[in-house]
C-alpha positions in Angstrom: 76.0 136.7 119.0 75.7 134.5 116.3 75.1 131.0 116.0 77.2 129.2 113.4 76.8 125.4 112.6 79.7 123.8 110.5 79.2 120.0 109.5 81.9 117.6 108.5 80.7 114.1 109.8 82.3 112.2 107.0 85.9 113.2 107.9 88.1 111.2 109.6 91.5 111.4 108.1 94.0 113.1 104.8 93.1 116.5 103.2 89.4 116.1 104.1 89.9 116.2 108.1 92.8 119.2 107.2 90.0 120.8 105.4 87.7 120.7 108.5 90.7 121.5 110.9 92.1 124.5 108.8 88.7 126.0 109.1 88.4 125.7 113.1 92.0 126.5 113.2 91.0 130.3 111.5 87.9 130.6 113.4 90.0 130.5 116.5 93.0 132.7 115.7 90.9 135.1 114.2 88.4 134.8 117.7 85.5 134.3 115.9 84.3 131.6 118.2 84.5 134.3 121.3 81.9 136.1 119.6 79.8 133.5 117.9 78.1 130.4 119.2 79.9 127.6 117.1 78.9 124.3 116.9 80.9 121.4 114.9 79.2 118.0 113.9 82.0 115.8 113.5 82.7 111.7 113.1 84.2 111.6 116.5 85.3 114.0 119.1 88.7 112.2 120.0 89.8 113.6 116.1 89.0 117.3 117.1 89.9 117.4 121.0 91.9 120.1 120.5 88.9 122.3 120.0 86.7 120.7 122.7 87.3 123.8 125.0 87.0 126.6 122.3 83.9 125.1 120.2 80.9 122.9 120.9 81.5 119.4 119.2 78.7 116.9 119.1 79.8 113.3 117.8 77.5 111.4 115.1 79.9 108.0 115.0 77.6 106.4 112.8 78.1 108.5 110.2 80.9 106.2 108.4 79.1 103.5 109.2 76.8 103.4 106.0 76.2 105.9 103.1 72.2 105.6 104.4 73.5 106.8 107.9 75.5 109.8 106.2 72.3 110.7 104.3 69.9 110.3 107.0 71.8 112.5 109.1 72.3 114.9 106.5 68.6 115.2 105.1 66.4 113.9 108.4 68.8 114.2 111.6 70.0 117.7 110.7 66.4 119.3 109.7 64.7 118.4 113.2 68.1 119.8 114.8 68.1 122.9 113.0 64.2 123.5 113.6 63.9 126.6 116.4 67.5 126.8 116.6 68.0 130.1 114.9 70.6 129.4 113.1 72.4 132.0 111.4 75.2 130.1 109.5 75.3 126.8 108.5 78.2 125.7 106.7 78.8 122.0 105.0 82.3 121.1 104.5 81.4 117.7 102.9 79.9 118.2 99.3 76.4 117.5 100.3 74.1 120.7 101.1 71.8 119.1 104.0 68.1 119.8 104.4 68.3 122.5 107.5 66.7 125.7 108.5 69.0 128.8 108.8 69.6 132.0 107.5 72.5 131.4 105.3 73.5 127.7 104.0 76.9 127.1 102.5 78.6 123.9 101.0 82.1 123.2 100.3 82.2 120.6 97.5 85.8 119.4 97.1 85.1 116.2 95.5 85.6 116.2 91.1 84.6 112.9 90.4 81.3 114.2 89.0 83.3 116.3 86.4 85.7 113.0 85.3 85.8 111.7 81.9 84.7 108.2 82.2 87.7 106.0 80.6 85.6 102.6 80.1 89.5 100.7 80.1 89.8 102.0 83.5 86.4 100.9 85.0 88.0 97.1 86.2 90.1 99.4 88.8 87.7 101.4 90.2 83.9 100.0 89.2 82.8 101.2 92.7 84.4 105.1 91.8 82.7 105.2 88.5 79.3 104.5 90.0 80.2 106.8 93.1 81.3 109.7 90.1 77.9 109.0 88.8 75.9 109.1 92.3 77.8 112.4 93.2 76.7 114.0 90.0 73.3 113.7 91.6 73.9 114.0 95.1 75.4 117.3 94.3 72.0 118.7 92.6 70.1 118.2 95.4 69.2 121.6 97.4 72.3 122.8 95.8 69.9 126.1 94.8 69.2 126.6 98.1 72.5 127.7 99.4 73.5 131.1 99.7 76.8 130.1 97.9 78.7 127.2 96.5 82.6 127.2 97.4 84.9 125.5 95.4 88.8 125.5 95.8 89.6 126.4 91.9 87.6 128.4 88.7 87.7 125.7 86.6 85.2 123.9 88.9 83.4 127.3 89.6 83.0 127.1 85.2 81.9 123.2 86.1 79.6 123.8 88.8 77.8 126.9 86.7 77.5 124.2 83.4 76.1 121.2 84.8 73.9 122.7 88.0 73.4 126.4 86.7 73.8 128.5 90.0 75.4 131.6 89.8 76.8 132.2 93.7 80.0 130.2 94.1 82.9 131.4 95.7 86.6 130.0 94.6 88.6 129.4 97.8 91.8 128.8 97.7 92.8 125.8 100.1 95.9 126.6 102.8 99.7 125.6 101.8 101.5 126.0 105.1 105.1 124.7 104.7 108.2 125.7 106.8 110.9 126.7 104.3 113.6 124.6 106.5 112.2 121.8 104.9 113.6 122.3 101.7 117.1 122.8 102.8 119.4 119.6 101.6 122.4 119.5 103.9 123.3 116.2 102.1 126.8 116.5 100.5 126.4 112.9 98.8 126.9 113.2 95.1 124.0 111.4 93.0 125.2 109.3 89.8 121.5 109.6 88.6 119.2 112.5 87.7 115.9 111.8 89.8 112.3 112.3 89.2 109.1 111.7 91.4 105.5 111.5 91.4 104.1 111.6 94.7 100.5 110.1 94.8 97.9 107.5 95.7 97.1 105.3 93.0 93.9 105.7 91.6 93.3 105.3 88.1 92.8 108.8 87.2 96.3 109.6 88.7 97.8 108.4 85.6 100.9 106.7 86.6 101.1 104.5 83.7 102.0 107.5 81.2 105.0 108.1 83.2 106.3 103.9 82.8 105.1 104.0 79.3 107.4 107.1 78.7 110.4 105.2 80.5 109.9 102.2 78.7 110.0 104.5 75.1 113.4 106.1 76.7 114.7 102.7 77.6 114.1 100.9 74.5 116.0 104.1 72.9 119.0 103.4 75.2 118.2 106.5 77.1 120.0 106.0 81.0 121.4 108.1 84.0 118.2 108.2 85.5 115.3 107.1 87.8 111.4 107.9 88.5 110.3 107.2 91.9 107.1 106.3 92.0 105.1 106.4 95.7 103.6 103.0 95.2 104.8 99.5 95.5 102.0 97.4 94.2 100.2 96.0 97.3 97.6 99.2 97.4 94.8 98.1 95.1 94.3 96.4 91.6 95.3 99.2 89.9 98.9 99.8 91.4 99.0 95.8 91.0 98.7 95.7 87.6 101.1 98.7 87.1 103.9 96.8 88.9 103.4 93.4 87.2 103.7 95.3 83.6 106.3 97.6 84.5 108.5 96.0 87.1 111.4 95.2 84.5 111.7 98.6 83.9 115.2 99.8 85.5 114.7 103.6 85.7 111.3 103.5 87.5 111.6 102.4 91.2 108.2 101.7 93.1 108.9 103.2 96.5 105.4 103.1 98.2 103.4 105.2 100.1 105.7 107.8 102.7 105.0 109.5 105.6 104.8 113.5 104.8 108.6 113.8 106.9 109.8 111.0 104.2 107.9 112.9 101.3 109.6 116.1 102.0 113.4 114.5 102.8 112.9 113.1 99.6 111.8 117.1 97.5 115.2 118.2 99.0 117.1 115.5 97.2 115.2 114.9 94.0 115.6 116.8 90.8 112.2 117.2 89.2 108.8 116.5 90.1 106.5 114.7 87.2 102.5 115.3 87.7 100.5 113.7 85.1 97.1 113.7 87.0 93.8 113.9 85.3 91.7 114.9 87.8 92.6 117.1 91.0 90.8 119.5 93.3 93.6 120.9 93.9 97.0 119.1 93.4 98.7 119.5 96.8 102.3 117.9 96.0 102.4 120.9 92.8 102.0 123.4 95.6 104.5 121.6 98.1 107.3 121.0 95.3 107.0 124.8 94.2 108.9 125.7 97.4 111.9 123.8 96.5 112.2 126.2 93.4 113.1 123.1 91.1 111.4 121.9 87.6 108.2 120.4 87.5 106.7 118.8 84.5 102.6 118.8 84.8 99.6 117.8 83.6 98.0 120.6 80.6 94.9 120.6 82.4 93.0 123.6 84.1 93.5 122.4 87.5 97.4 122.4 87.0 97.4 126.0 85.5 95.7 126.5 88.5 97.7 125.3 91.1 100.9 126.3 89.3 100.1 129.9 89.3 103.1 132.5 89.0 106.2 129.9 88.6 109.6 129.8 86.1 110.2 126.3 86.1 107.3 124.4 84.8 106.6 122.3 81.3 103.1 121.3 80.9 102.5 117.9 78.5 99.5 116.3 77.0 98.8 113.6 80.0 97.6 111.4 77.6 101.1 111.1 75.0 103.7 108.9 76.8 106.1 109.8 73.8 105.6 113.7 74.6 106.6 112.6 78.0 109.3 111.0 77.3 110.9 113.6 75.0 110.6 116.1 78.0 112.3 113.3 80.7 115.2 113.5 77.9 115.3 116.9 77.5 115.1 117.1 81.3 118.2 115.2 82.0 120.3 117.0 79.6 118.9 120.3 81.2 117.3 121.1 77.7 114.0 122.1 78.2 112.5 125.3 77.6 110.4 126.9 80.6 107.1 128.3 79.7 106.2 131.6 80.9 103.3 131.1 83.3 101.1 134.0 84.3 98.2 133.4 86.6 95.0 134.0 85.9 92.8 136.7 87.6 90.4 134.8 89.6 86.5 136.5 89.3 85.0 137.3 92.3 83.4 136.4 94.4 87.1 134.8 95.6 88.4 134.1 98.9 92.4 133.8 99.2 92.6 131.9 102.3 90.3 130.6 105.2 89.9 134.1 107.1 88.8 136.1 103.9 86.1 133.1 103.2 85.0 133.4 106.7 84.6 136.8 106.4 82.4 136.5 103.3 80.6 134.1 105.1 79.8 136.4 108.0 79.4 139.1 106.1 77.5 137.7 103.0 79.5 139.1 100.8 78.5 137.5 97.7 77.3 138.5 94.2 
């Protein structure tokens, strides 16, 4: 029986927590917990109560109190915990390579901020994020070459890791996207008098909401009507969204609808006609994967992450996320159904590559990394 330790002590909500739970769900689904001793370090046990009778949970509630606590746990506490435990595999799910004693060590890196191109005009919106991206660049580097392999979600991030850190053993592991097909069934017979677009995202400056607003500004000056764009912000989330609302609130075609619960968002997916996704930085871009299930059109930033996430899809147009005039043209053509969709062929991902958690866990346990 192997002893496997999984750590993700900073996870408490959202996509990051989902990554942790996807990992544990697949361990249980494949009965790996029955033939291995699985220990999971968590922020709070109550967030993982469904696993309490199947996996040993160790709670570290102070891990989110400050980054000093986090670094203490990663580099000191875990080291002394691991001494003499004969740990076969240590899997760190949250970017940092901990200082531990284990036969095999893996780190799952899903924060792309070290590879963000700095736009100094946006520092005012998130000076903390700007400093954090610099901090993460060096945090990733600590102990990284001691890993059996580094795990990332996309091939472009693998290339960036290789360039920045000169690590060779990097596994690309695709995130799980499981969505019931029924959420896309639109039973509404209500006629629509406007062509609707949507951009679902939290307002961070690199999400690039302004390129949509500027494109709509161009179209309104030209008298283009008969459409609206739904943005999932309302101006109260942070300084960035406040400035966006103040600058573009007079636009008739832009609707600031606020952040949406997942169910409400999928209800909107049923009724809107097209997604616009202009984000400049993503680890994956989950809304793209979700919206693909509708079979509807997507206008998406012409960037490496988007090409990988779109994969094989026959209703997509890529655009330069820095050119609102180009997007304005695509929006106008989309309303008139005049866009020419681009042929997309998914590039083959180099090995080592895991299509899901099952394959990734097999690689980790079998050490199938070259």
